[in-house]
C-alpha positions, 0 to 999 in steps of 0.5 A, a space after each residue: 224260979 225256973 219259969 219265970 226266969 226262962 220266960 224273960 230269956 225266952 222275952 229279952 231274945 224275943 225283943 232283942 229279935 225284933 230289934 234285929 229284923 226291923 233295925 235292918 230294913 231302918 234309913 240311915 236317920 233312924 240309926 240314933 233311934 236305934 241306938 237309942 233303943 238297944 241301949 234301953 233294951 239290948 244292952 241290960 243283958 249283952 251289954 254294948 259291946 254284945 257279951 252277955 252278962 249272965 251265963 244264960 244269956 246268950 252273945 251277940 259278938 265274938 
């Protein structure tokens, strides 16, 4: 159980890193695509305000 949970956390963290790396190089025309990706991927655990929904999920803000 703990291994599955850890694997999910690692996958979520890697997804956020992937999105972050590619959003830095994105042009202004890609902002809407980035918003959609954040809403479908990152928001699940970090919400739109960047504060994790679970103590095991690191905060992206504040």
